[in-house]
N, C-alpha and C positions, 0 to 999 in steps of 0.2 A: 590514367588508369590506376594510380596509387590511391589507397584509401585515405580518407580525411577523418581525423579524430573529431567526434561530435559529442555533445552532451545536451541533456534536456534541462530546461529551467521552467519553473512555474510561470504560467502566462501572467498571472496577477502580480508577480514580482519582477517582471521583465525590466522595468526601469532601474531597479536596484542593481541587477546583475549587469545591465548594459553600462551603467555608470562605473561599476568596478572595472570592467574590461577596458573602457576608454581611459580611465586613470592609469591603467597598466600600459597604455600606449597602443592598444589595438584599435582598428577600425571595425565596426560591427555592422554587418548587413542584416537587416530585419526583413524576414520573408513572411508572407501571409497568403491565405487562400483568397482568390479573387472571384470565385463563383460559388453558388449555392450547392452544398453537398448533395441535396436531394435531387437537383436537376442535372448534376454532373454525370457523365458517362465515362466509366473507367476512373483513372486517377484524377483527383481534384486538382485543378490548375492553381499553381502558386507562383508568385513573383516577388522580387525584391521591392518593397514598398518604401524603404528609407535606408540610407547609409549614415551611420552616426560616427563622428570622429571628434577629436579634441576641440575643433573649431565650430562644430555644428551641434554639440550636445547642449540642450537648453534646460535640462533638468535642474530644478531648484536645489536638489541635493548635491549637485556638481558645481554650481556657480557660486562665487562669492557675491553676496547681494550688493556690496558697495564697490565692486570692481568690474570694469567692462570686460567683455569676453570677445576680443577681436580675432577675426579670421583675416589674415593678410595675403594679398596677391602681389607678387613682384614680377615686373617685366623689365628686361634690359634690352635696349635697342642700340645698335651701332650707327643708326642714322640720326641725323639732327631732326629737330621738330619740323623744320620747313620742308625736309626732303623725305620724311618717313612715309612708307607705303606698305603694301602687302608684304614685300620682301623683308620688312623689318623683323618678322618672326623667324626668319631663317638665319639666326645668328649663332655663332659658336660662343664659348665662354669669353666674356669681355675681360680685358685687362685694364690696368690703371693708365695705360697709354692710349686707349681707344677713345674716339669721340663719342662717348656714350650718352644715352638719355634713359633715365630710370623712371619707371612708373610704379607707384606704390598705392594700392587700394586697401581700405580697411572697412570691414563690415561686422557689426555685432548682430548676429542673427537673433539674439534674445530680445533686442530692442528695435532693430531696423536702422540703427545709426550707420550711415553709409557715406564714405568720403574717399577722395583720391587726390593724389598730387604727383608731381614729377620733379626730378632734379636733373640738371644737365652738367656734363663735364665730370672731372675727377672729384668734385665735392660730393657727388652722389654716393661714392663708396662709403665715406664716413657718415653721410646722412642716413643711409640705409642701416648701417650698424647702430646708429643712435636710435632710429625708429624702433628697431628690434629690442634694444636694451631698455628704452624708456617705456614703450607701449606694451611690451611683453605679450605679443600675440600668442594665441593658443595653438595656432596652426598656420603654416606658411605654404601658399600655393605658388608653384613656379612651372613654367613650361618644361616639357620633358627633355628639351635640348639645352637646359641651363643647369650647371652644376653650382649650386649656391655655396657650397663649402669651398670650392676652388675660387669662386668669385670674391669671397670674403675670408681669406685664409687666416686673418688675424682675429677673427671674431669666433668666440666659442658659442656656437648655436645649439642650444638644447631643445629648442622648439621643434615639434614634429614637422617634417617637410613632406608635402604631397605634390606629386607631379600630375599635370594635365596635358593633354595633347596640345602641341604648339599651335595648331590651327585655331584653337579657341582664343588665342591671344592676338590673332590677326585683327588689325585695326578696323577693317570694314565689318568683319563678323562681330567683333566686340561692340562696335557702335550700334549695330542693328539689335543686338541682344539688349543693350541698355534702352534703346528707344522703345522696344516692345515691353520691357519691364516697367518703365516709367510712364508709359502711355503718352509719349510726346513725339513730336516730329523733328525736333532739333535739340542738341545738347548745349547750344550756345548760351541759352538762358541760365544754365547752371555754371557758366564760367569755363566751359571746356573747349572753346573755340581754338583749334590748332593744338590742343593738348593730346596728341596721339598716344604717347606712352601711358598717360594717366587713363585714357579711354580703354586701351588694351588691357591693362591690369583690372580695371573695374568690370569690364564686360566679361572677361574670363572668370572672374569671381562669381558673378551672377549665374553664368552658365553652369559652373561647378555646383552651386547650391541648388539650382533647379534639377540637375541630374541626380543629386544625392538625396534631396528632400522630397522630390516628386510632388511639389506643391507650387502654387502660383506666387508665393511670397508677397501677399497683398499688403503687408506692413512695410515693404521696401518700395516706396514710391518717390523718394527724393534722394538726390546725391549732392554732395557739397565738394567743390574744389577747395582744397586746403592750401592757402598761401603759406609759403615757408618763412615769410618775414613779417607776419602780422601779430607776433606775440614775443614776449620776453623769452629768449632761448636759454634753456637750462639743460646742459648736456648730462649724460648718465653719470659721469664722474662727480659733477657738482651735485646732482640729485642724491648721490650716495653720501658725499662728505657733509652735506647740509642736513641729511636725514629727513628729507621732505616727505617721502612716501613710507620709508621704513627706517628704523633705527639702525645703528651700526651692528646690532645683533640680528639684523635682517627680519625684524618683527614690526608689525604695525604699531604696537604699543611703544610709546616714547618718541614717535615721529612727529613732525610738524602737522601732518594730516590728522593724526590721532588727537593732537593737542587742541586744534582749532575746530574740529568737526563736531558741531553740536546739532547737526541736522537730525530730523526725525525720520524721514522716509529714506528708503534705500536709493531711490532715484535722486533725491537731494544729496545724498552722500556721494553718488557718482558724479553729480554736477560739481560739487565742491572740489572733488579730486581733480576734475578736468580743469577748473579755474586755477588751481594751484600749479598744475603742470604747465599751463600756458597762460600766464598773466598777460594782460593787455599792454600795448605800448602807445596807444592813442589816448590823448588827454580826455576828450569828451566822454567816451564810454566808461573810462575809469572813474571820472567824477560822478557819473550817473549811478554807478554801483555804490560808491561811497555815500552819496546823498540818500540812497535807499536804505543802506545800513543805518545811517544816522536817524532816519525817520523811524525805523523799527526800534532802535536803541532808546529813543526818547518816549515812544508810545508803548510803555511796558505792558499795559493791560491788553492792548490790541495784539502785541507780539505773543503774549502767553496764551491768549485765546486761539490764535492761529496755530500755535504749536500743539495745542490740545486737539484741535480739529484734524491736524495732519496725522495724528496717531491713528485716525480712522481711514486713512488713505492707503490703499494697497499699492504695490509696485506696478503702476499702470503701464509703464514702458515695457516691462518684460511680460506682463499679463497679456497685452495686446499681441505681442510676439507669439506667445503660445496659442492664442486664439487663431492667428493667421496660419500657424503651422498645424492646426487641428489637434493640438495636444492639451488644450486647456480643459480642465474638469468642470463639472457643474458648480462646485463650490467656488472655483475661481471666477466664474461668470457672475455668481452672486456677489463676490467681493468687488467686482467691477461696478455692479449696480449700486451697492451700498456706498462705494467711494464717490460715485457720481452724485449721490444724494447729498453729500457734504459740500459740494462745490458752490451752490447758491449761498450757503451760509458764510463761506470763506469770502466770497465776493462782497457780501454786505458788510462784513466786519472790517475789511481793508479799504472800503470806499472812502473813509475819512482821511487816509494817508495821502500826502500831497506829492511825494517824490515822483517825478515823471516816469522812472523805470517801473515803479510799482504799478502805476496807473496803466502803463503800456502792457504789463503782464496780465493785469486784470482783464484788459480788453481781449486777450488771447484765450481766456478761459471760456469753455463751452459747457453749458449746464448738462449737455448730453441727455436731454429730457426724453427724446424718442428711444434712445438706447436703454435708459433706465426703465422705461415703460415696457419695452418688449421683453427684456430679461425678467423683470418682476412679474409680468403676466404669464410667462412661460415656465420658468423654473420654480419648483416646489420650494416651500419655505425652509425646509431642512433636508436638502438633497444629499445623496452619498457622494463620495469622492469620484467614483467612476460611473459612467453611463450604464455599463453592463450590470451594475448592482440594482438597477430598476428604481421605479418611483421617482424619476427625475422631473418629468413633465407634469404640470398641474392638471387636475381634472377640469374639463370644459374648454381646453385649448384645441383639442382635435376630436371630432365626432367619432371617427373610426377607432381611435384609441379608447375613448370612453366605452364604446360598445364592447370592445374586446375585454376591457376590465370588468364589465358587468357579467360577461360570460364566465370569465375566470373566477370571479367572486361567487357567482351562482353555482358553478360547478363544485367549488370547495364546500359550499353550504350543503349541496346535495349529497356529497360524500360523507359529511358529518351526520346527516340525517340517515343515510344508508347504514352507518355503523350502529346506530341505535336500533334500526329496524332488524338488522341481522342478529343483534343480541337477543331481541325479543323472539325472533323466528327460531333460533337454534337453542335458546336457553343458556347460552354461554355468556355469562356476565363479564368475563375478562376479555372477550373478543375485541380486537383493535384493528382499525384500518390505518396503515402506515404508508410512508413513501420513501424511496431512495432513488438515486439517479440511475442505478443499474436495472432494477425491476419495475420502476414506476410505483403505482399504487398496488397494495396487496393486503390480504386479511391474515392476521397472525393469531394462531390458536395454540395454547399451551398443551403439553402432553397429557395433562390430567383431563382435558376436554376433547381429545381426539375422537372418542367414540360417539360424540354428538355432532360431528361434522356432516352436513347434508351431502347428498350425492352430486349436486351440481357444483360443488367446490372442486376446482382443479389444482392439485398440489404443484407448487412452483419450486419450493426449496425446503430442505430439512435443516433445522437449526438445533442447537444444544438443548433448548428447553421447549421445543415444539415444532410446528410446521407453518409454512407460509402458503397461502392459497390465492387464486384469482377466480373471478366469476365473469361471465359475459357482460353483465350489467355494470360491474366495476370498471372493466376495460373501456366500455362505452363512455362512461363519465370521464375516465382518465384522458381519453383522446380529446374530449372537449376542453378540459382544463389545460392540459399540456400544450395543445395546439394553440389555444388562446394566449398562454404565457409566452410561447415562442414568438407569436405575432406581435405581442405587446413589446417584447424586447426589440424586435426589428423596427417597429413603428417609432418607439422612443428614440432609437439610435438615428433614424432618418430625420425626425423632427429636431433633434439636438444638432445634427450636422447642418441643417438648414439655418438654425439659429446662429451657429458659429460663423457661417458664411455671411449672414446679414450683419453681424457685429464686425467681422473682419473687413467688410466693405467700408466701414466708417473709421478704419484705422488712422488715416491722417488727422481727423478731428480729435480722436483720443490722444494721439501722439502730441499734437499741439497743446492740448490741455495738460498732459503729463509734463511737457517741457516747461510750461509756465509755472506749474506747481513746484517742480524741482528747483527752479530759480528762486521762487518765493521762499522755499524752504532754506535754500543756501543763504540768501540775504538775511533772513531772520536768524539763521544759525550764527553767521558772523556777528550779528548784533548781540545775540545771547552770550557769545564768548567775550565780546568786548565789554559787556556789562558786568559779567561775573569776574573778569580778571583785569579790569581797569586798563583797557586799551584806549587809545585816543585816535581821533580822525586825523589822518595826515593831510597836509597841504601838498598838492601835486602840481608840478610845473614842467613844461617841456624841457627847458634847460635852466641852469643856474646851480646854486649851492645845494649840496646834499647834506642836510644838517638835522640832527635829532638830539633831544635832551633826555637824559635819564633812560636810556634804552636798556631793555631787559631781554634775556634769552627766553623765548616762550616755553621751551621744553625744560630747560634747566631750572627755572624758577619754580616750576610745579614739583620738581623732584627734591629740591633742597628743603632740609628741615629748619635751617637757619635763614635769616633774611638775605635775599639776593642783593648784591651791590650793583646798582645801575651805573651806566657810563654814558657820557656824551660822545658824539662823533660828528666831525665836520670834514667834508671833502669838497673841493672845488678845483677849477683849472688854473688857479693862480698861486695861492699860498699853501694849499693842502691837496695837491694832486696825488702825491704819493707819501703815505705815512710809513716810516720805519718804526716798527714796534718792538721794543726790547723788554726784558724782564725775566723773572725766574720761571723755571719749570713749575707747572701747576698753579701759576699765578693768575691765569685767566686770559692769556693771549688768544688761544684758539676759540674760547667762548666769545670774546669780543669780536673776532673776525666773523664767526658764524652769525651772531645776532645782528651784526651790521648787514650781512647779505640777506637775511630773512626779512628785513624791512621792506625793500622794493618788491619782493615776491608777494608778501601779504598785501601791501598797499596797491600794487598793480593788479592783483587778483580781485580787489574790491573790499578787502578786510581792513579794519582798524589795526593799529600796530601797538606793540607793548612798549610804550614810551610816554613820557609826560608831554612831549611836544615834538612834532616832526614836520619838516619842510623838505620834500624830496623831489629831485629831478628824475625824469623818466629814464630808466635803464633799459638798454636793448639786449644785453647778454650779461650773464653772471658766470664767472669762472671761479671755482673754489678748489684750491689744492691744499687741503687741510688734513693732516694726519698721514701716516705711512701706510702704503699698501704695496702688494706685489702681485704677480700673475705667474704662479709656478707652472700652471698647465701650459702656458705659452713660452716657458723658459725665460721669463723676464724677472730681473731682480727688482727690489724696492727702488733702487737708484734709477734703473732703466725706466721703470714706470713713471717715476717722478719727472725725469727728463722729457719723456714723451708728452706727458700732460702739460708741462711747462712750455714745450715747443708748440703745442696746439694753442695755448693761450697767446703766445707771441705772434702766431700767424693769423689768428682770427679775431682778436680783440679790436674794438673800435673806440673812438673817443667817448662814446656813450656807454661803454661797458663798465662793469664793476669787477675788479680782479682781487682775489684773496689768495695770498701765497704764504705758506707757513713753513719756515725753516728749509727753504730751497738750498740744496747742496749738502745737506747733512749726511747723505748716504755714501760719501767718499772721503778722501783725505782732507785735512783741514785746509790746506792751501788751495787744492783744487775746488773744494766746495765754496770757499770764500771768493775765489776768482769768478766762479759761475754766478754766484749770488750778486756780486758786484756788477757784473756785466748785464745781468737781467734787470737790475734796478736802473742802471743807466739807460738801457733800451726803452724801458717803460716810461722813463721820465723825460727822455729827449727825442724820441722818435717823432718826426715831423707830422705824421698823419694819425698817430694812434693816441698816445698819452691818456690811457684810461685811468679812471679813479682807482687807486690801488692801496690796499693794506698789505704790508710786507712784514711779517713777524720773523724774527731771526735771533739767534744767539751769537752771530758774528758782530760783535760790537764795533769792529772796524768800519762797518757799513754806515754807522751814524755820522761819520765824517762827510758823507755825501750830502747831508743837509746843508753843509757850509759851501758846497761846490755847485749844486744843481738847484735852479729855481723850481719852486713847487714841491720840493722834498722837505719833509719836516719830521722831527723825532718826537716820539711819544714812548712812554714806558709804563709798565704795570708796577705799581708801588708795592713794596714789601719792607718789613722792618725786622732787623736782627738785633736781639738783645740777649747777652750772656749765652751766645752760641745757639740760641733758639730763634727760628724763623717764623714770622707771622705774615700771612698773605693778606694784604689790604684790598686786593682785587680792584683797585682804583686806577684808571688809565689817566695819566697826566702828561702834560707837555714836558719834553726834555728827554735826555738820553740816560740809559742805565749802563753802568760799567761792570756789572756782575750778573751772573745767572743763578747763583746760589745752588749749583747742582749738587754739591756735597751735602748741603743742609737737607735738600730734598731726598737724597739717598739715605740720609740718617732717618728721616721721617718714614721712609719706605721700609725700614727695618734691617738695613745692611748691618753686619756684625761690626762692633765697635773697632775691632782691629783693622778692618777694611777701611772704615771711615777715617781712622787715625792715619793710616798709610796714605790714603788719598790726599789728606791735608799736607803731608810731607812732600808728596809729589807736586801738588799745586804750588807749594812754596818754592820748590825748585824751578818749576816752569815760569813762575812770575818773577823770580829773581834774575834768571838768565834769559837773555833774548833768544828766541827760537831761531835755529838755522833753517835754511830751505829744506833740509832733510827731515825737519821736525824734531831734532834733538836739542836739548839745552846745551849751552856752551860749557857748563861745568862737567859734562859727562866725560871730558878728557878724550873725546873721540875726534880725531883729526880727519879721518877718512869717512866720507858720507856713506860708504858701503860697509862700514864696520858694524859693531854691535848696535842693537836697538837703543832707545832712550836710556840714559844712565840713571835709571830709576832704582837700580838694585844696590847702589852704594849710598852711604849715609849722606845726608844733606850737609854740605860744608858751611861753616859759619863765614860771615863776611870777613875777608882778610884785612890786615893793617894797611896794605897798599891802597885798597879800595876805600878804606875808612878815611885815609888822609886826603884822597881825592874829593870825597864828599864834604870834607871840612873846609875846603878852599872857598873863599868868598870872592868870586870873580869881579864883583862890583867894586871891591876895594883894593884889587891887586894892580900895581903899576907894571909896565912892561919889564922893568928891571927886576921887580919882585918875581915876576913870572919866570924869568930865566933862572933866577936863584932857586925857586921851588922845583923847577924841572931838573936842574942839575942834582939837587938833593935826592929827588925821587929816583933818578937814574942810578945814583950810588947805592940807594937802598935795595934796588933790584939785584945788584951784584951780591948782596949778602944772602 
């Protein structure tokens, strides 16, 4: 009974206002009248025709053209896959001790991309957290008896969460929903045999979209089961540290994606992003992509012509989505027709290329001749954006429409003739016949001519400079014209709706062609980047050495004003399984780690790599712990986050993984940090079933001793030169250990006051002169109790005393036992003084 605040918005600007509301986090219900006002009795019937939310808004003003817009459905069952049934939906919130099965479905309503997968056991908790962090869905759908925040208490979920009735996740209900949507009799052909949790999530997602969009979703006719082990796994932490999608400033600029994305079309950009997120781990398809890129790279003229033609291709994936949802405008249909016109030319130009993948993609292209013809013969050459603006349908398409247009045009001609006749009859040369939406057609006479108005004029309105009149003859013509115009608008809308339905029925063909064009765009984009920035084709092998010469960091080399210093890298399971990398701060250790990790990501995605030569073994997972981070919102310190990330690596890495660790242990005391780093290196180097290829950057120079003790561990360092107290970074990684970090020199370069730098040198001399105790204090601090004052750094540095000097002067190689006793006696006497 309480009132609801409401406001009105212009109908023609509804999309703009709906977009604003959704961005603010609102769900918007759009209502419209569903019966003709002329035939309605009483109140005109209205209904909700669509519900718009973050995951269902397909407006081009809202979506990023090069980023997918996923709606995610999440289902958690406490039953195993083999025993799940209807009762699976009657679950309470699962805990990490429950025998759970997780179903995760993803659908991009703007393109029709639809997939589902499932995870079993406790791994599902972390897997779902990773799915949310990496894929960044715009909306998450869960059953109303599932508390997602309680399910994932350690995950900061900012995505809007929508609940649906739990019965929609029932396996039998969900399966029937999918069968109806996909027009099939079984889901086994899609890989869903026995995948009950995945079916539950996917079916509930389709029902939610049908209920909110009130459409048939004709562009959603396929579903893919997403295997969880068919790609190189890059978790959200690694994604962030390697700056794959966004830079450390959380911007696309400066990221790997931004650096290598030379694609022309929006759908090509989304495809390239997809390949970088999930590189392949099977040799043959990787090689096929690389061969296709090589073909494009060598055939420069063909590549450039293709890229020029692709500029005329619209975003067909999202365009067909808007057609299916009934929201595509006339100009968008014309863009589809014009894009299809380019396809035969693309096919002809690429026919000379020999790469099997390119030929396979060309075979998937459909010229869409019938669609081109029906759109071109129906839509006017220069249509408006919206059907309601009129003049959308060509003349000659529909006999009834042509007749109505003749009536409308004839009526307007008659009204113009009537104006001239009335001027002659009344003698009023300034008389005008005008029109507005309130009064329709009327005769306007100025005040100076009111005395000449005939008796059959009926006054309608008085205005400032005259009067407005109507006549029976004028109203008769008005009824003909306006009646025809209204019928024209209705007929055009009906014809346009029929055209949308006929085009939407061909959605699978258009989607196949769009998919092939997107991949051709991506492959040619990789070739364009490789050509412009001197990338090389890597040799890929299932197992073996991971070796590359003169490797460069793709993002850093673009940003540097001076020449980038490339470095070689070698990793194998015998002599170079774990590299301990030492060297100065700012010397380039982190850059070396990152550029090494980017090699398999690019290569296994199908791209050439920034190196002179590369022979790479396939990597199944990449773990990068590079740079400090914390999680204040979850109450976690930098050190705690570092330990959790390191623990994840130690638990999940395999012998085919690539691990990058940068300064593990730096967030705590020296001895604790060194101990942890030491133990981590030993674990990675000696574990019987893991031993991943590892780059371990550190300032704990004591760790370099492990190269002498553990097989497969080897020392490398980043070279630097110090001359007259000035430090020069050579940024060259060479074999061997480094015994200095040059931290004070770097601090000086950073601009620390001279007095601070000078004092730091004094403290360093003290620490290097005296062996550190377990408490972390130098022996010269005169502190006997470990619980007394902090480091003796506030007293002057003592010079080396005479007792120590005498000890240093003893040449043990030339001292006899008798001489040794004599020296010892003399030293003892000296101490009494």
